[in-house]
C-alpha positions in Angstrom: -1.9 17.0 -7.8 -2.5 16.7 -11.5 -1.4 13.1 -12.4 -0.8 13.8 -16.1 2.8 12.6 -16.9 3.7 12.3 -13.2 5.9 9.4 -12.1 4.2 6.9 -9.8 5.7 4.0 -7.9 3.4 1.2 -6.7 4.8 -1.5 -4.5 2.8 -4.8 -4.5 1.7 -3.4 -7.9 1.4 -6.7 -9.7 -1.9 -7.8 -8.1 -4.8 -6.9 -5.8 -4.9 -3.3 -4.4 -1.6 -2.4 -6.1 -2.7 -3.5 -9.5 -5.9 -1.6 -9.3 -3.9 1.5 -8.5 -1.6 0.9 -11.4 -4.5 0.6 -13.8 -6.4 3.7 -12.5 -3.3 6.0 -12.3 -2.2 4.9 -15.7 -5.6 5.7 -17.1 -5.4 9.1 -15.4 -2.3 10.0 -17.4 0.4 9.0 -15.0 3.5 6.9 -15.7 3.7 4.0 -13.4 6.3 1.6 -12.1 5.0 -1.8 -11.0 7.3 -2.8 -8.1 6.8 -6.4 -7.1 8.6 -9.7 -6.5 6.2 -11.5 -8.8 7.9 -11.1 -12.1 5.4 -13.0 -14.1 2.3 -11.0 -13.0 4.3 -7.7 -13.0 5.5 -8.1 -16.6 2.1 -9.2 -17.7 0.4 -6.1 -16.3 3.1 -3.8 -17.7 2.9 -5.3 -21.2 -0.9 -5.1 -21.1 -1.0 -1.4 -20.2 1.8 -0.2 -22.6 4.8 2.0 -22.7 3.9 4.2 -19.7 3.9 1.3 -17.3 7.1 -0.6 -16.5 7.9 -3.5 -14.2 10.8 -3.5 -11.8 11.4 -6.5 -9.6 11.5 -5.2 -6.1 12.2 -6.5 -2.6 10.9 -3.8 -0.3 12.9 -4.9 2.7 16.2 -4.7 0.7 17.9 -1.3 0.8 19.7 -2.1 -2.4 16.6 -3.3 -4.2 14.3 -0.5 -3.1 17.0 2.1 -3.9 17.3 0.7 -7.4 13.6 0.8 -7.9 13.3 4.5 -6.8 16.2 5.3 -9.1 14.6 3.5 -12.0 11.4 5.4 -11.5 13.2 8.8 -11.6 15.3 7.7 -14.6 12.3 6.4 -16.6 9.8 9.2 -15.9 11.9 12.2 -14.9 10.9 12.0 -11.2 8.8 10.3 -8.6 5.7 12.3 -7.5 3.5 9.6 -5.9 4.5 6.4 -4.0 1.8 3.9 -3.1 2.8 1.2 -0.6 0.7 -1.9 -1.1 3.3 -4.7 -0.6 2.5 -6.9 2.4 1.8 -10.3 3.7 -0.6 -11.8 6.2 -0.2 -14.4 9.0 -2.5 -16.3 11.4 -0.7 -17.7 14.5 -1.8 -17.7 18.1 0.6 -16.3 20.7 0.5 -19.7 22.4 -0.2 -22.6 20.0 -1.1 -26.2 20.8 2.5 -27.3 21.2 4.7 -24.2 21.2 4.7 -20.4 21.5 4.3 -18.2 18.4 7.5 -18.6 16.3 9.6 -15.5 16.6 10.9 -15.7 13.0 7.4 -15.5 11.5 6.5 -12.5 13.7 9.7 -10.8 12.6 9.0 -11.5 8.9 5.6 -9.9 9.0 7.0 -6.8 10.7 9.9 -6.7 8.3 7.9 -6.8 5.2 4.8 -4.8 6.2 6.2 -2.2 8.5 9.9 -1.8 7.8 9.4 -2.4 4.0 6.9 0.4 4.0 9.2 2.8 5.8 12.1 1.8 3.5 10.1 2.9 0.5 8.8 6.0 2.3 12.3 7.3 3.1 13.8 6.6 -0.3 10.8 8.0 -2.3 10.6 11.1 -0.1 14.3 11.8 -0.6 13.7 11.6 -4.4 10.6 13.7 -4.2 12.4 16.4 -2.3 14.2 17.4 -5.5 11.0 17.9 -7.5 10.0 21.3 -8.6 7.2 22.5 -6.2 3.7 22.7 -7.6 0.7 24.5 -6.3 0.9 25.2 -2.5 4.6 24.0 -2.8 3.6 20.4 -3.2 6.4 18.0 -4.3 4.9 14.6 -3.7 2.4 12.3 -2.1 3.0 9.0 -0.2 0.1 6.6 0.4 0.4 3.7 2.7 -1.7 0.6 3.3 -2.6 -0.3 6.9 -5.7 -2.4 7.8 -8.7 -2.4 10.1 -6.6 -5.0 11.9 -4.6 -2.1 13.3 -7.6 -1.3 15.4 -9.7 -4.5 15.5 -7.0 -7.2 15.4 -8.5 -10.7 15.7 -7.2 -13.8 17.4 -4.1 -15.0 15.6 -3.3 -11.6 14.1 -0.7 -10.4 16.6 2.0 -10.0 14.0 -0.2 -8.6 11.3 -2.0 -6.2 13.6 1.3 -5.0 15.1 2.7 -4.3 11.6 -0.3 -2.4 10.5 -0.6 -0.6 13.8 3.0 0.6 13.2 2.0 2.0 9.8 -0.9 3.9 11.4 1.4 5.2 14.2 4.1 6.6 11.9 1.7 8.3 9.5 1.3 11.6 11.4 4.9 12.0 12.5 6.2 11.4 9.0 3.6 13.7 7.5 4.8 16.4 10.0 8.4 15.7 9.2 8.0 15.9 5.4 5.7 19.0 5.5 8.6 21.3 5.1 9.4 19.6 1.8 5.8 19.8 0.5 5.3 16.0 0.7 2.0 14.7 2.0 1.6 11.3 3.8 -1.8 9.5 4.1 -2.6 5.9 5.1 -5.6 3.9 4.0 -6.9 1.2 6.3 -8.9 -1.3 4.2 -11.4 -3.7 5.7 -12.3 -7.0 4.0 -11.2 -6.7 0.3 -11.3 -9.1 -2.5 -7.6 -9.5 -2.9 -5.2 -12.5 -3.4 -5.0 -12.8 0.4 -8.7 -14.0 0.3 -8.7 -15.5 -3.1 -7.8 -19.0 -1.8 -10.8 -19.3 0.4 -13.9 -21.3 -0.7 -16.7 -19.2 -2.2 -19.0 -19.8 0.8 -16.4 -18.5 3.1 -15.8 -15.4 0.9 -19.6 -14.7 0.9 -19.8 -15.2 4.6 -17.0 -12.7 5.1 -18.7 -10.2 2.9 -21.9 -10.5 4.8 -20.2 -9.3 7.9 -19.8 -5.9 6.4 -22.7 -3.6 7.5 -23.0 -1.8 4.2 -22.4 -2.6 1.4 -22.6 -6.2 2.6 -19.8 -7.6 0.4 -16.0 -7.7 0.0 -14.5 -4.5 -1.0 -13.4 -4.1 -4.7 -9.7 -3.1 -5.2 -11.0 -0.5 -7.6 -12.6 1.3 -4.6 -9.2 1.4 -2.9 -7.6 2.8 -6.0 -10.3 5.5 -6.3 -9.6 6.6 -2.8 -5.8 6.6 -3.5 -6.4 8.8 -6.6 -8.6 11.2 -4.6 -5.9 11.5 -1.9 -3.4 12.6 -4.6 -5.8 15.2 -5.9 -6.9 16.7 -2.5 -4.1 18.6 -0.9 -5.8 19.0 2.4 -5.6 15.3 3.0 -2.4 14.9 5.0 -1.3 13.0 8.1 -4.5 11.0 8.2 -5.6 7.4 8.4 -8.8 6.6 6.5 -10.8 3.5 7.2 -12.2 2.0 4.0 -14.3 -0.7 5.4 -18.1 -0.4 5.0 -18.4 0.3 8.8 -17.2 -3.1 9.8 -15.7 -3.6 13.3 -14.0 -7.0 13.5 -15.1 -9.5 16.1 -12.4 -11.4 18.1 -12.5 -14.3 15.6 
């Protein structure tokens, strides 16, 4: 897909992997909606990048909020051609803690935001994409999701997070098959250890130690590398129904 003047929606777009996508897709000629709950960072990024980038406060688990964001994308840019799902949260709780079992509400919250929130955007964006004029090969849109290597190598304390990301992996192929009749592709990226806000709060020695666990290159991934893969996915029409590990060959240990 040629990104020039195409409408792009990026959830979690105010920081980390999402913000890197916003910057690269905007630089490639696309018009981008930054969909995020963080109004301060979202507006700051939109104001920095100019008129072709707009911020819409978005709660991905709310049907009303997500519907309004997709509608705003279509109204602002004449259509939505690419949706990139980067919104998500992490958690670290054992199934059985020192004094109690894993809280059910925290498990449910991670599933709600990471998995159900992703599907909420997929279904709404795909419906909007279905009305686009077909391009080459009949393509109408591209949806990119964010899983994690935790979907395959979940560590101790990652039951909720790994389950949520495993769900994204599991629904990638059936949704791609489902949407193929409409000319909409679906691909998931499963990042390894990336330098995002989730890791930003760690002390520098801990961050360096994590990076050294990656076989090559032995460092944390750069969000720009995620964005570069997302851009390639949009441009390569044979990429569909696939989950791509972006992890420097790391395989996570139990802890």
